[in-house]
matplotlib code that plots the C-alpha trace (Angstrom):
import matplotlib.pyplot as plt

x = [1.0, -0.6, -3.5, -4.8, -8.6, -11.5, -14.7, -17.9, -19.7, -17.5, -14.9, -12.0, -8.7, -6.7, -4.1, -5.2, -2.5, -2.9, -6.2, -6.5, -6.0, -9.2, -12.8, -13.9, -12.4, -13.7, -13.4, -11.3, -13.3, -16.9, -16.7, -18.5, -17.7, -16.7, -16.0, -12.4, -13.1, -15.5, -13.4, -12.0, -8.2, -6.5, -3.0, -1.4, 2.3, 4.6, 6.2, 4.4, 6.1, 5.0, 1.4, 1.6, 2.9, 0.0, -2.5, -1.0, -1.3, -4.9, -5.8, -4.0, -5.9, -9.2, -8.6, -7.3, -3.8, -1.9, 0.5, 1.4, 1.9, 4.3, 6.4, 7.0, 9.7, 8.7, 8.8, 12.1, 13.8, 12.4, 13.7, 17.2, 17.2, 16.3, 19.0, 21.6, 20.4, 22.7, 19.8, 20.1, 20.3, 18.1, 20.8, 21.6, 17.9, 17.2, 20.2, 19.2, 15.7, 17.0, 16.4, 19.2, 19.7, 21.3, 18.2, 16.0, 18.1, 18.0, 14.2, 14.0, 16.1, 13.7, 10.9, 12.7, 14.6, 12.5, 8.8, 6.8, 4.4, 0.7, 1.2, 4.0, 1.9, -1.0, 1.3, 2.8, -0.8, -1.7, 1.5, 0.8, -3.0, -5.4, -8.8, -9.9, -11.0, -7.7, -5.7, -7.7, -7.3, -3.5, -3.2, -5.3, -3.2, -0.1, -1.5, -3.3, -6.9, -9.4, -10.8, -7.3, -6.3, -9.4, -8.7, -5.1, -6.2, -8.7, -6.0, -3.7, -6.5, -7.4, -3.8, -3.5, -0.8, -2.9, -5.7, -8.8, -10.3, -12.6, -12.3, -8.5, -6.3, -2.7, 0.0, 1.1]
y = [12.2, 8.9, 7.3, 3.8, 4.1, 1.8, 1.9, 1.6, 0.2, -2.7, -3.0, -2.3, -0.7, 1.7, 4.4, 8.0, 10.6, 13.9, 13.0, 16.4, 18.1, 16.8, 16.9, 13.6, 10.3, 7.5, 3.9, 2.2, -1.0, 0.0, 3.6, 5.1, 8.7, 9.4, 12.6, 12.2, 13.5, 10.6, 7.9, 5.3, 6.0, 2.9, 4.3, 7.6, 8.2, 10.4, 7.2, 5.7, 2.3, 2.1, 2.8, 0.1, -2.4, -1.7, -2.0, -5.3, -6.5, -5.4, -7.3, -10.4, -10.2, -9.7, -12.9, -14.9, -15.1, -13.4, -16.3, -16.4, -12.6, -12.9, -15.4, -13.0, -10.4, -6.8, -5.2, -3.4, -6.7, -8.4, -5.6, -5.9, -9.7, -9.2, -6.6, -8.7, -12.0, -14.3, -15.6, -16.3, -13.1, -12.6, -13.6, -16.9, -17.7, -17.2, -19.2, -22.1, -22.0, -22.5, -18.9, -16.9, -13.9, -11.8, -12.3, -11.2, -8.1, -7.3, -7.8, -5.3, -2.8, -3.0, -1.5, 1.8, 1.8, -0.5, -0.7, 0.0, -2.4, -1.5, -0.8, 1.6, 3.4, 3.8, 5.0, 7.6, 8.6, 9.2, 11.2, 13.4, 13.7, 14.3, 12.8, 9.3, 10.1, 11.8, 8.9, 6.4, 8.5, 8.7, 5.0, 4.2, 6.5, 4.6, 1.1, 0.0, -1.2, 1.1, -1.8, -2.9, 0.6, 1.0, -2.3, -1.3, 2.2, 0.6, -1.8, 1.1, 2.8, -0.4, -1.1, 2.4, 3.3, 6.1, 8.2, 9.7, 12.7, 15.3, 13.7, 14.1, 11.0, 11.0, 8.5, 8.2]
z = [12.8, 12.0, 13.7, 13.6, 13.4, 13.1, 11.2, 13.3, 10.2, 9.1, 11.8, 9.4, 10.6, 8.6, 8.9, 8.9, 8.2, 9.9, 11.6, 13.2, 9.8, 8.2, 9.1, 7.6, 6.4, 4.3, 5.3, 2.6, 3.0, 3.1, 2.0, 5.0, 5.7, 9.3, 11.2, 12.3, 15.8, 16.4, 15.0, 17.4, 17.6, 18.7, 18.4, 17.4, 16.5, 14.5, 13.3, 10.4, 10.8, 14.4, 13.4, 10.6, 13.2, 15.6, 12.8, 11.9, 15.5, 15.7, 12.5, 13.8, 17.1, 15.3, 13.3, 16.3, 14.8, 17.6, 18.1, 14.4, 14.5, 17.4, 15.5, 12.6, 12.8, 12.5, 9.0, 9.7, 10.6, 7.6, 5.3, 6.9, 6.4, 2.8, 2.3, 4.1, 2.6, 0.7, -1.5, -5.2, -7.3, -10.3, -12.8, -11.1, -10.6, -14.3, -15.3, -13.0, -14.5, -18.0, -19.1, -20.7, -18.4, -21.2, -23.4, -20.5, -20.1, -23.8, -23.8, -21.0, -22.9, -25.9, -23.8, -23.6, -20.4, -18.3, -18.0, -14.9, -13.2, -13.0, -9.3, -10.0, -12.6, -10.2, -7.4, -9.9, -10.8, -7.2, -6.7, -9.7, -9.6, -6.7, -7.4, -8.3, -11.9, -12.7, -11.2, -13.3, -16.4, -15.9, -15.3, -18.4, -20.5, -19.3, -20.2, -17.1, -17.8, -15.9, -13.8, -12.8, -11.9, -9.8, -8.0, -7.4, -6.1, -3.8, -2.5, -1.7, 0.2, 2.1, 3.1, 4.5, 1.9, 0.5, 1.9, 0.4, 2.2, 0.7, -2.7, -2.7, -2.8, -1.7, -0.8, 2.8]

ax = plt.figure().add_subplot(projection="3d")
ax.plot(x, y, z, "-o")
ax.set_aspect("equal")
plt.show()
């Protein structure tokens, strides 16, 4: 189950996975610890995507951007549009930009089968490790500067893509 909850300290909204399975939760924005039973639950659902949509709507309303939010298709529709799109593929884009696509492919092969982005490394760290220090250590070992890894981890928590409860961090 997922719940869209709000912080009484800073007014931030975030997704809380399994809200009944934890005693406390930390606000990803201000860090305040809340008892999960006392958090304002604006929406609960077994469907993560539905909870994400509601959180997005609440954020738009909070910022006075409800009209713009209504004009944007939901995430599932946007994903379908991207998959079905007839846009320019990577090879054509590189070619039109004056870059040799074959040279780019070869440069990628030199790195040993494709390198991972910093975000991918931090996500892998969260999947393999369970506390902040271990995640930062893993990311640093894999080439992500510690400050950048910390920023990326905080971003995952703020967006509700990861949760931190009782010192344990996990992806949602």
